DSSP file (Angstrom, degrees, kcal/mol; ACC not computed):
  #  RESIDUE AA STRUCTURE BP1 BP2  ACC     N-H-->O    O-->H-N    N-H-->O    O-->H-N    TCO  KAPPA ALPHA  PHI   PSI    X-CA   Y-CA   Z-CA
    1    1 A M              0   0    0      0, 0.0     2,-0.1     0, 0.0     0, 0.0   0.000 360.0 360.0 360.0 127.9  -41.9   28.4  -18.3
    2    2 A T     >  -     0   0    0      1,-0.1     4,-1.6     4,-0.0     5,-0.1  -0.374 360.0-114.0 -82.2 161.3  -40.0   26.8  -21.2
    3    3 A T  H  > S+     0   0    0      1,-0.2     4,-2.6     2,-0.2     5,-0.2   0.855 114.0  59.9 -67.0 -33.8  -38.0   23.6  -20.7
    4    4 A T  H  > S+     0   0    0      1,-0.2     4,-3.0     2,-0.2    -1,-0.2   0.911 103.7  48.6 -63.0 -42.4  -34.8   25.4  -21.3
    5    5 A T  H  > S+     0   0    0      2,-0.2     4,-2.6     1,-0.2    -1,-0.2   0.911 112.7  49.6 -67.2 -38.7  -35.2   27.8  -18.3
    6    6 A I  H  X S+     0   0    0     -4,-1.6     4,-2.8     2,-0.2    -2,-0.2   0.963 112.0  46.3 -59.2 -51.9  -36.1   24.9  -16.1
    7    7 A L  H  X S+     0   0    0     -4,-2.6     4,-3.1     1,-0.2    -2,-0.2   0.902 112.2  53.0 -57.4 -44.6  -33.0   22.9  -17.2
    8    8 A D  H  X S+     0   0    0     -4,-3.0     4,-2.9    -5,-0.2    -1,-0.2   0.945 110.4  46.9 -60.3 -44.7  -30.9   26.2  -16.7
    9    9 A Q  H  X S+     0   0    0     -4,-2.6     4,-2.5     2,-0.2    -2,-0.2   0.926 111.4  51.0 -66.4 -39.4  -32.2   26.5  -13.2
   10   10 A I  H  X S+     0   0    0     -4,-2.8     4,-2.5     1,-0.2     5,-0.2   0.957 112.1  47.0 -53.5 -51.7  -31.5   22.9  -12.4
   11   11 A L  H  X S+     0   0    0     -4,-3.1     4,-2.6     1,-0.2    -2,-0.2   0.899 110.1  51.4 -57.7 -42.4  -28.1   23.2  -13.7
   12   12 A T  H  X S+     0   0    0     -4,-2.9     4,-2.3     1,-0.2    -1,-0.2   0.890 111.5  48.3 -58.5 -42.1  -27.4   26.3  -11.8
   13   13 A L  H  X S+     0   0    0     -4,-2.5     4,-2.8    -5,-0.2    -1,-0.2   0.882 111.4  48.2 -65.1 -37.0  -28.6   24.7   -8.7
   14   14 A L  H  X S+     0   0    0     -4,-2.5     4,-3.0     2,-0.2    -2,-0.2   0.900 111.4  52.3 -70.0 -37.8  -26.5   21.5   -9.2
   15   15 A N  H  X S+     0   0    0     -4,-2.6     4,-2.3    -5,-0.2    -2,-0.2   0.920 110.6  48.1 -61.3 -43.8  -23.5   23.8   -9.9
   16   16 A Y  H  X S+     0   0    0     -4,-2.3     4,-2.6     2,-0.2     5,-0.2   0.954 113.6  45.5 -62.4 -52.4  -24.1   25.7   -6.6
   17   17 A I  H  X S+     0   0    0     -4,-2.8     4,-2.7     1,-0.2     5,-0.2   0.905 112.0  53.1 -59.8 -41.2  -24.5   22.5   -4.6
   18   18 A H  H  X S+     0   0    0     -4,-3.0     4,-2.1     2,-0.2    -1,-0.2   0.915 108.8  48.5 -55.7 -46.1  -21.4   21.0   -6.2
   19   19 A R  H  X S+     0   0    0     -4,-2.3     4,-2.2     2,-0.2    -2,-0.2   0.921 113.0  49.1 -59.7 -47.2  -19.3   24.1   -5.3
   20   20 A R  H  X S+     0   0    0     -4,-2.6     4,-2.4     1,-0.2    -2,-0.2   0.915 110.7  49.2 -63.3 -43.0  -20.6   24.0   -1.7
   21   21 A L  H  X S+     0   0    0     -4,-2.7     4,-3.0     1,-0.2    -1,-0.2   0.883 107.8  53.6 -65.2 -36.8  -19.8   20.3   -1.3
   22   22 A R  H  X S+     0   0    0     -4,-2.1     4,-2.4    -5,-0.2    -1,-0.2   0.923 109.0  49.5 -63.5 -43.6  -16.4   20.8   -2.7
   23   23 A L  H  X S+     0   0    0     -4,-2.2     4,-2.9     2,-0.2     5,-0.2   0.926 112.5  48.4 -55.2 -47.9  -15.8   23.6   -0.1
   24   24 A V  H  X S+     0   0    0     -4,-2.4     4,-2.9     1,-0.2     5,-0.2   0.935 111.9  48.1 -63.4 -46.0  -17.1   21.2    2.7
   25   25 A F  H  X S+     0   0    0     -4,-3.0     4,-2.7     1,-0.2    -1,-0.2   0.890 111.9  50.3 -68.0 -34.4  -14.9   18.3    1.5
   26   26 A L  H  X S+     0   0    0     -4,-2.4     4,-2.3    -5,-0.2    -2,-0.2   0.933 113.0  46.4 -61.4 -44.9  -11.8   20.7    1.4
   27   27 A L  H  X S+     0   0    0     -4,-2.9     4,-2.5     2,-0.2     5,-0.2   0.904 113.3  48.8 -64.5 -40.9  -12.5   21.9    4.9
   28   28 A E  H  X S+     0   0    0     -4,-2.9     4,-3.2     1,-0.2     5,-0.2   0.945 112.6  48.2 -70.3 -42.8  -13.0   18.4    6.2
   29   29 A A  H  X S+     0   0    0     -4,-2.7     4,-2.1    -5,-0.2    -1,-0.2   0.887 111.8  49.2 -63.3 -34.4   -9.9   17.1    4.6
   30   30 A M  H  X S+     0   0    0     -4,-2.3     4,-2.4     2,-0.2    -1,-0.2   0.900 114.7  43.3 -67.6 -42.1   -7.9   20.0    5.9
   31   31 A T  H  X S+     0   0    0     -4,-2.5     4,-2.8     2,-0.2    -2,-0.2   0.901 114.0  53.4 -71.3 -36.8   -9.2   19.5    9.5
   32   32 A A  H  X S+     0   0    0     -4,-3.2     4,-2.7    -5,-0.2    -2,-0.2   0.947 110.7  44.7 -63.6 -46.1   -8.8   15.7    9.1
   33   33 A T  H  X S+     0   0    0     -4,-2.1     4,-2.8    -5,-0.2    -1,-0.2   0.934 114.4  49.4 -58.0 -49.5   -5.1   16.0    8.1
   34   34 A S  H  X S+     0   0    0     -4,-2.4     4,-2.5     1,-0.2    -1,-0.2   0.926 111.0  50.5 -63.3 -41.4   -4.4   18.5   10.8
   35   35 A L  H  X S+     0   0    0     -4,-2.8     4,-2.8     2,-0.2    -2,-0.2   0.936 111.0  48.1 -55.5 -51.1   -6.1   16.2   13.4
   36   36 A E  H  X S+     0   0    0     -4,-2.7     4,-2.6     1,-0.2    -1,-0.2   0.903 109.4  52.7 -64.7 -36.7   -4.1   13.3   12.3
   37   37 A G  H  X S+     0   0    0     -4,-2.8     4,-2.3     2,-0.2    -1,-0.2   0.939 110.1  49.3 -60.0 -47.1   -0.9   15.4   12.5
   38   38 A L  H  X S+     0   0    0     -4,-2.5     4,-2.9     1,-0.2    -2,-0.2   0.922 112.4  48.0 -60.2 -44.8   -1.8   16.4   16.1
   39   39 A V  H  X S+     0   0    0     -4,-2.8     4,-2.5     1,-0.2    -1,-0.2   0.911 111.3  48.9 -63.1 -39.8   -2.4   12.8   17.0
   40   40 A E  H  X S+     0   0    0     -4,-2.6     4,-1.6     2,-0.2    -1,-0.2   0.897 112.6  49.0 -64.5 -40.0    0.8   11.6   15.5
   41   41 A R  H  X S+     0   0    0     -4,-2.3     4,-0.7     1,-0.2    -2,-0.2   0.907 112.2  48.2 -65.6 -45.5    2.6   14.3   17.3
   42   42 A W  H >< S+     0   0    0     -4,-2.9     3,-0.7     1,-0.2    -1,-0.2   0.879 111.0  50.2 -60.4 -41.2    0.9   13.4   20.5
   43   43 A A  H 3< S+     0   0    0     -4,-2.5    -1,-0.2     1,-0.2    -2,-0.2   0.782 105.0  57.6 -71.6 -25.6    1.7    9.7   20.0
   44   44 A L  H 3<        0   0    0     -4,-1.6    -1,-0.2     1,-0.3    -2,-0.2   0.669 360.0 360.0 -84.0  -9.7    5.4   10.3   19.3
   45   45 A R    <<        0   0    0     -4,-0.7    -1,-0.3    -3,-0.7    -2,-0.1   0.518 360.0 360.0 -58.7 360.0    5.8   12.1   22.7
């Protein structure tokens, strides 16, 4: 195995992890905002 292929594999893996994390953060942000909206609506009652 050459150094370039190892580096390529590491970069690919990091890219994949980064993309997954971004999706998780997006989902968490969306659920957090919707939860906050629900709490606000409930508090306004």
